[in-house]
FITOR-463880 format. One line per 3 residues: number of its first residue (from 0); for each residue x, y, z of C-alpha. Coordinates in steps of 0.05 Angstrom, whole numbers. Example, Ala and Ser with C-alpha at 12.3 -4.5 7.8 and 13.67 -1.06 7.14 Angstrom:
2
0> 246/-90/156 ~ 273/-21/143
//
This chain:
263
0> 492/940/-518 ~ 442/901/-476 ~ 441/958/-426
3> 429/1009/-482 ~ 372/968/-510 ~ 341/962/-441
6> 345/1037/-429 ~ 313/1050/-498 ~ 256/1004/-481
9> 246/1039/-414 ~ 244/1107/-448 ~ 193/1081/-497
12> 151/1058/-438 ~ 155/1128/-409 ~ 128/1157/-475
15> 71/1107/-476 ~ 53/1122/-404 ~ 55/1197/-414
18> 12/1193/-477 ~ -56/1184/-442 ~ -40/1237/-390
21> -26/1288/-444 ~ -89/1269/-481 ~ -131/1279/-419
24> -108/1351/-413 ~ -147/1373/-474 ~ -214/1408/-460
27> -279/1371/-469 ~ -312/1382/-536 ~ -372/1427/-539
30> -440/1394/-540 ~ -492/1404/-593 ~ -515/1477/-591
33> -588/1456/-596 ~ -585/1424/-527 ~ -549/1481/-493
36> -588/1514/-436 ~ -619/1581/-453 ~ -638/1604/-384
39> -605/1614/-316 ~ -628/1604/-245 ~ -637/1660/-195
42> -609/1624/-133 ~ -566/1564/-114 ~ -627/1518/-111
45> -650/1538/-181 ~ -582/1542/-215 ~ -583/1515/-286
48> -539/1454/-295 ~ -488/1454/-351 ~ -434/1405/-373
51> -362/1424/-379 ~ -347/1448/-449 ~ -420/1468/-459
54> -439/1539/-477 ~ -500/1565/-440 ~ -538/1629/-453
57> -591/1667/-415 ~ -630/1732/-420 ~ -642/1774/-358
60> -646/1844/-330 ~ -591/1888/-303 ~ -590/1876/-228
63> -609/1802/-231 ~ -567/1747/-199 ~ -556/1692/-251
66> -534/1622/-230 ~ -508/1560/-265 ~ -476/1497/-238
69> -426/1446/-266 ~ -388/1385/-240 ~ -313/1385/-228
72> -272/1325/-207 ~ -206/1310/-174 ~ -145/1335/-212
75> -183/1385/-255 ~ -168/1460/-257 ~ -233/1493/-277
78> -236/1556/-318 ~ -302/1594/-320 ~ -315/1648/-372
81> -375/1694/-381 ~ -394/1747/-432 ~ -448/1798/-415
84> -480/1833/-474 ~ -501/1902/-450 ~ -559/1945/-474
87> -547/1997/-529 ~ -552/2055/-481 ~ -524/2051/-411
90> -478/2084/-361 ~ -413/2053/-339 ~ -426/1985/-306
93> -384/1938/-264 ~ -398/1863/-270 ~ -370/1804/-231
96> -366/1729/-237 ~ -361/1688/-173 ~ -352/1612/-165
99> -376/1572/-104 ~ -364/1499/-87 ~ -416/1448/-65
102> -414/1475/6 ~ -428/1545/-22 ~ -359/1569/-2
105> -333/1623/-48 ~ -271/1598/-85 ~ -213/1644/-99
108> -190/1655/-171 ~ -117/1642/-186 ~ -121/1692/-243
111> -169/1721/-293 ~ -212/1783/-298 ~ -263/1766/-245
114> -290/1837/-240 ~ -290/1887/-298 ~ -320/1954/-312
117> -352/1968/-379 ~ -351/2039/-406 ~ -415/2074/-423
120> -408/2058/-498 ~ -386/1986/-489 ~ -429/1932/-521
123> -405/1875/-476 ~ -360/1856/-419 ~ -319/1792/-412
126> -303/1758/-346 ~ -260/1699/-328 ~ -240/1659/-266
129> -187/1604/-264 ~ -196/1564/-200 ~ -144/1524/-162
132> -136/1450/-177 ~ -191/1407/-147 ~ -163/1362/-92
135> -186/1293/-72 ~ -184/1310/2 ~ -171/1369/47
138> -170/1388/121 ~ -239/1408/148 ~ -215/1478/164
141> -185/1490/94 ~ -221/1523/36 ~ -190/1479/-18
144> -231/1462/-80 ~ -260/1391/-73 ~ -296/1346/-122
147> -369/1360/-131 ~ -417/1413/-156 ~ -392/1484/-171
150> -437/1544/-177 ~ -427/1604/-223 ~ -458/1670/-206
153> -457/1729/-254 ~ -483/1796/-228 ~ -470/1871/-232
156> -436/1902/-171 ~ -436/1974/-194 ~ -495/1999/-236
159> -529/2066/-241 ~ -601/2066/-215 ~ -626/2087/-284
162> -597/2023/-314 ~ -631/1974/-267 ~ -681/1931/-304
165> -650/1941/-373 ~ -646/1876/-413 ~ -579/1839/-418
168> -555/1775/-449 ~ -506/1728/-415 ~ -463/1671/-442
171> -423/1625/-396 ~ -377/1566/-406 ~ -336/1522/-359
174> -276/1481/-381 ~ -221/1444/-343 ~ -148/1427/-352
177> -128/1358/-325 ~ -69/1372/-280 ~ -56/1299/-263
180> -13/1268/-209 ~ 26/1331/-194 ~ -33/1354/-152
183> -51/1286/-122 ~ -59/1278/-47 ~ -70/1219/-1
186> -141/1208/20 ~ -209/1220/-12 ~ -278/1243/5
189> -332/1192/23 ~ -379/1228/-26 ~ -369/1286/-74
192> -396/1353/-52 ~ -461/1348/-90 ~ -517/1380/-49
195> -567/1327/-28 ~ -526/1265/-45 ~ -512/1248/28
198> -579/1271/56 ~ -604/1199/61 ~ -574/1132/80
201> -532/1098/27 ~ -586/1046/11 ~ -636/1103/-3
204> -590/1148/-43 ~ -615/1119/-109 ~ -682/1152/-97
207> -656/1214/-61 ~ -673/1280/-92 ~ -608/1317/-103
210> -600/1391/-118 ~ -549/1377/-173 ~ -553/1315/-215
213> -495/1323/-264 ~ -430/1286/-256 ~ -366/1279/-298
216> -371/1237/-361 ~ -330/1180/-331 ~ -362/1185/-262
219> -330/1210/-198 ~ -260/1185/-185 ~ -244/1148/-121
222> -184/1193/-107 ~ -132/1137/-98 ~ -109/1131/-170
225> -68/1183/-207 ~ -14/1181/-260 ~ 39/1193/-207
228> 36/1117/-194 ~ 58/1107/-267 ~ 115/1156/-261
231> 137/1125/-194 ~ 139/1056/-225 ~ 177/1081/-287
234> 226/1117/-242 ~ 239/1054/-203 ~ 251/1015/-267
237> 300/1067/-294 ~ 337/1068/-227 ~ 344/993/-229
240> 369/994/-301 ~ 418/1050/-284 ~ 446/1007/-228
243> 454/947/-273 ~ 487/989/-327 ~ 535/1021/-276
246> 554/953/-250 ~ 566/926/-321 ~ 612/985/-337
249> 653/982/-274 ~ 662/908/-259 ~ 721/899/-307
252> 739/836/-344 ~ 725/792/-285 ~ 796/762/-283
255> 859/789/-249 ~ 915/816/-293 ~ 965/768/-262
258> 957/697/-241 ~ 998/679/-180 ~ 1048/622/-190
261> 1029/554/-166 ~ 1056/534/-99
//
């Protein structure tokens, strides 16, 4: 019975440990619509900053390159969505959403309609890109997503000449799923990939002008902690309890069935 009670307590500990990890996976709530950006940049340097979970809108012309930026941290799997509202009269148009990291490296989409063609009578076109999980560290030659600033670019890639310059409206949003310790790696970056953050010595970084000033709500993680430490500890405890329980079940009564006669 003591073994059963100990195992029950350990399972309860697993549930408590898993609770915060499951809660972290929910997307960030949207911010007040009155504070949402209503314009977009036209280059990486002028990209409009948005928070995760914040809906941003912008008006532009067909043929423009529209840029936004948002922060993504270790263990997050960002999903970027965009809706382009097309003019009333237009020919068939092909639009594309592309995501770049803080080094301006184009990041591949795991899935999602990254490029779509709108028919001549379509009123809008919807785009989506689900990135790979952001890693705390990577080899210099790899193109893995790393913590820092990410850039969104929405632009047409196939438009009739007669449609160039027609007004369009764009709406974008970036959200993330917290993957947790399953994507954890050893090592971490000295600084997140935020353009400008490492352009000056550490003692001068407080006054350094950075190209992207947003960061996650809880700040940038150091990269060493993940919930896999909790699961490793819980696994060790359960293994120890299983060993104790197995020993208790197999050791017998502790006395031999026959007592040898006295000499």
